[in-house]
N, C-alpha and C positions, 0 to 999 in steps of 0.2 A: 458565378454560381457558388453557393455555399458547399461546404464539405459534405453535409448530409444530403443535399440535393444531388451532388455528384455520385454518392454511393447509391441512391435510389435510381438514378439514371443508369448506372452500371448494371444494377440488378434487373431493371426492366429490359435493357439491351440483351443481357444474358438470357432472359426468359423468352424474348422474341426469337433469338437464335435457337433455343431449345425447342420451342413450339413450332417454329418454322421448318424444321427438318422433316424429311420424309419418315413416316412412321408405319410400321408393318405389324399387324397382329397375326399370330399363327396359332391355330388350334390343332395340336398334334394328334394324330391317329396312328393306329398300328400299321395300316397299309397305305392310307392316303392322309395327307394333312392339308387343311384349308388355310388360306391366307387372305388378308385384306390390307390394301395399301392406301394410306391417306396422304394427301398433299399438304402443303404448308397452310392451306385454309381449312383443313379438316374435311375436305371432300374426297369421296372414294374415287380413286383413279383406276383401280384394278382389283378384281377378285378372282380367285381360282383355287386350284389345288395342285399338289405335287406329290410324287412318290416319297414315302418316308424311308428314304435310303440315301446313302452318301452321294450317289450320282444324281438323284432327284433334287437334293438340296443344292448341289453344285450347279445344276442346269438352271435353277431359278434365281439363285442369289449370288453366284460367283461374279458375274459381270454387272451387278447392280451397284449404283452409287451408294455412298455411305448412308445408312439408315439406322433408325432405332427399331429394334425387333423385339416384340414382347411375345412370350409363349408361356404355356402352362407347364408346371413342374410335373414330370411324368417319366415313364420308362425310357423314352428316347430323348428327353430334354438335355441330358448330360453331353452326349456326343454331338448332337445337333448344335447346341450352344457353342461348343468349342470350335466346330467347323465354321459357324457364322463369324466368330471372332477372328478366325484366320483370314476371312474375307474383308475384315476391317469394319464390321458392323458393331454397333452397340447393342448388347443383348441384355434383356431383362427377363428373368425367370420368375413368374408369378406364383405365389402360394395360394392356389385356388381354394384350399380348404377354409381359408379365412375370408375369401371374397365371395360372399353369398349372392351378390348381384349377378355373378356369372354362373355359379353352380346351381342356383335355385331361382328359376323364373318359369313362367307359363309358356314361353315361346323359345325354348332352348333348342339350338341347332349348331352345327359346326360353323356355318357361315356367320350367324349372329355372334357366336362366341369370339370368332376371330376379329370381327368388327369392334366389339366391346373392348377386347384387349388392346387394339390399336388406339382407340379413343382414350382409354384410361392412361396408357403409356404416353400419349401426346400431351395430356393436360398435367397429370401428376403421377409419376410412377410409384409414389409411396402408397397409393391406393391399392396397388397390386401386392403389397407386402413382399418385396423381392427377396429371394433366397440366394445363397451363394453355393454353387455346386462344387463338389470335389472334382479333382481331375480324373481323367479316364484311367490313369495308372493307379490312383488311389481306389477307384471303384473296382478295378480288377482285383486288387489285394483284398478289398472288403468282400468281394464275391467269394473268395476262398473261405472267409470266416462264416459267411452265411450258408455256404454249402456244408460246412462242418455242422452248423446248427441243424440243418435239415437231417443229416445222418443221426445226430443225437436224438432228435424228436422221433425219427423212425425207429431207432433202437428202443426207446422207451415204449413206444406203441407195441412193438413185437414182444417185449418182456411182459408187459401187462396182458397181452393176448395169451401168451403161454401160461401165465398164472391163472387166468380165467378159464382156459380150456382144461386145466388139470383139476380144478376144484370139483366139477361134477363127477369125476371118476374117483373121488375120495382122497386126492393128494393136494396138500398145501405146500407149494414150493417155498423153500426157506429164504429168509432175507439174505441178500448177497449183493456185492458190487456187480455192476454189469460186466466187468471184465472176467470175473470168475463164475458168472451165472451159468453159462452152458455146461462147463465141466462139473460144477457142483450139483446140478439138477439131473444130469443124465443118468447117474447111478442110483437115483432114488425112486425112479418110476418103474412101473411094470413093463414087460417086454412090448406089449401092444401099444401102450401109451407112449413109451420112449420112441418107438418107430414112427408114431404119428407126429410127435413134436420135434423129431430130429432135424427136419429141414429148417424149423424156426431157430433152433439152437445154432445151426450152421450159419444162418443169416446174421445172428447176433455176433458170433465170433468173427465173421467177415467184416461187419461194420465196426467192431472193436479195432480191428487192424487198420481199417481205412481212417478212423478217427485219430488213431495214433500217428499216422502219416501226416494228417492235417496239423496235429499238435506240433510236430517237428518243423513243418513249414512255417507255422505261425511264430514259433520260437526264433527261427532264422530271420523272419521279418522284423521281430523286435530287436534283435542284436545287430543285424547288418543293414537292412534297408531303412528302418526307422529307429535309430539309436536314441532319439529323444524320449522313447518310452521307458528308458532306464530310470529317468527321474520319477516316473509315475509308480513304478514297481517298488519304490522305496517304502510305500505304505503297505504295512502288513495286511494281507488279504487281497491285494490287487496283483494279479498275475499277468503274464504276457498277453493272454487272450483279451482281458479287459483293457489293458493299456493300449494295445494295437487297435482294438475296436474304437476306443475313445479318440485316439489321434486321427484315425481315418474318417470317423464320423464327423468330427469337427472340421477336419480339413486343414485348418491353419490356426495357430495360436493367436494371431492378430485379428481373428474374426470377431472377437468380443472385446469391447473396451474395458468392461468390468467382469471379473471372474464370476461374480454372483449371477450374471445373466445366463450362465450355462445351465443352472438349475431350471430356470424358466424355459430355456430352449429344449430341454429334454423332458418337459412335462412333469417335473417334480414339484412345481409350485401349486398350492391350493387354488381352486377356482374362487372367484369372488362375485357376489351378487348383492352389492350394498345399495340400499335405498332408504334414505332417511335415517331413522334409528335402528333399522334392521340390517344386520351384517352377519349372516349365518356362517358357520364353519362348514366348508364344503370339501369334497374330495379333490385330489390333484387333477390337473388338466389332462394328463396322459398325452400331451402333444409331443411331437418330435419322434426320435428313433426309438421304437419299442424294444428292440433287442438290446441296445446299450442301456436303456433304463432297467431292463431285467438283470443285466450283468451287474450294474451298480447296486441294485437291491440285494442280489446274492452276496456281493462283497460286504454290504452293510450288515447282513444277517450273520456273516462269518465274524466280522469285527465285534459284534455284540454277543457272539456265542462263547462257549467255554474254551475254545481254542484261540480266541482273539487275544492279542497282546495288549498290555496296558498302554493307553494313550489318552490324550485330551479328547479325541473324537469318541473313543469308547466310553470314557467317563461321562461325557455329555449325553450320549445316547442312553446309557443305563440310567442316568438321572431322569430322563424323559420317561423311560419305561416304568420306573418306580413310582411315578406320580399317580399311577392307577388309572381307573376309568375304563371305559369300553374300548377294547382293541388297542390298549396302550402300547403293547409290544409292537404291533404292526405299524402304528403311527411313528414309533421311535425308529423303526427300520427305514421307513420312507424319509424321515427327517435326516437320518445319518447318510442315506444315499444322496440326498440333495446337497448336504454339506460336503460329502466326498467328491461330488462332481465339481464343486467350487474349488476344493483343495487341490484336485488333480490339475485343474487349469492353472492354478497359481504356481504349482511346482513346475509345470511345463513352461510358463512364461518366465519365471525368475531363474529356473535351473539351479535352485538353492538346495542344500541338503535338507532332508525332511527331519524335523525334530518332533518325535511323537508326543512328548510332554512339554510343549513349548510354553504353556501357561505356567507350569511349575518352575521351569527354568528361568522364565522372566521374573517370577516372584523371588 
């Protein structure tokens, strides 16, 4: 047999082993999850459901022989996938937002979704666009950051509500930071209006204290638990919050072979709808993690602002903004955010000192 024939035979043999294994499709639900098991010939051997709990997963899959298990990405997929891996199963977490065949059809049900997941995983898992989950420990740390974001948004809503309630009474509350807002506004209102808004001011002050506690905990995460974030905070405008969120969201620096892929992963790449000679300029995809994308955009806005330090990234962004055109400043901020995402990953991978004016230094 020739060398090429031997390689083809090996690939066919590997594919037979891959397809011949037992495949399970799981459609996760909040209370109950449905599953479908296919044998080596693609025939359904068992269908059913189990409780979406640790004991329910153990009861159905702990004593099961090695199988390939495909499931949807969702609220419970992180801990269930880790539990199944402990039992020795191969787990594929499908990105269903890009799999329209599952999420959009006329006969959608939990049972049919589980069967389709199993069949796709049996033939070619790449159809499912598999995603890589972060660990449970990373998810717990990220929950702290997201909880802080909830408090920040609630505080903003309460501040805006207080301003709106004061205007009909003839008072316009002054511009102020949220930390000094309650103390600064309390003495400017009439006695009746101050009594009405006092509970709101008290809530703002309480949330300020809670957010400060979160900030201390996040700083500890950056310095103790995830010291690799120190390489990211070298960039002026990137603080511990953005650095920790970046590391936890990506999960691992080996996740991407090329740093430029991070911009696409976070939805900072423009959409494309090219056909023939038509290739219009579209908005960004906005895929991936919305919160991290918002943090990177805020960092880019700071870098291009009056407090941003001189750097190659700042010069490049200002050059884009000066080109004029509609919404030139906004487009420049998004472009800088995308380039910042790539830069942070490169600093994380190489662990090299950040040189703000690397182009000038190279010249």
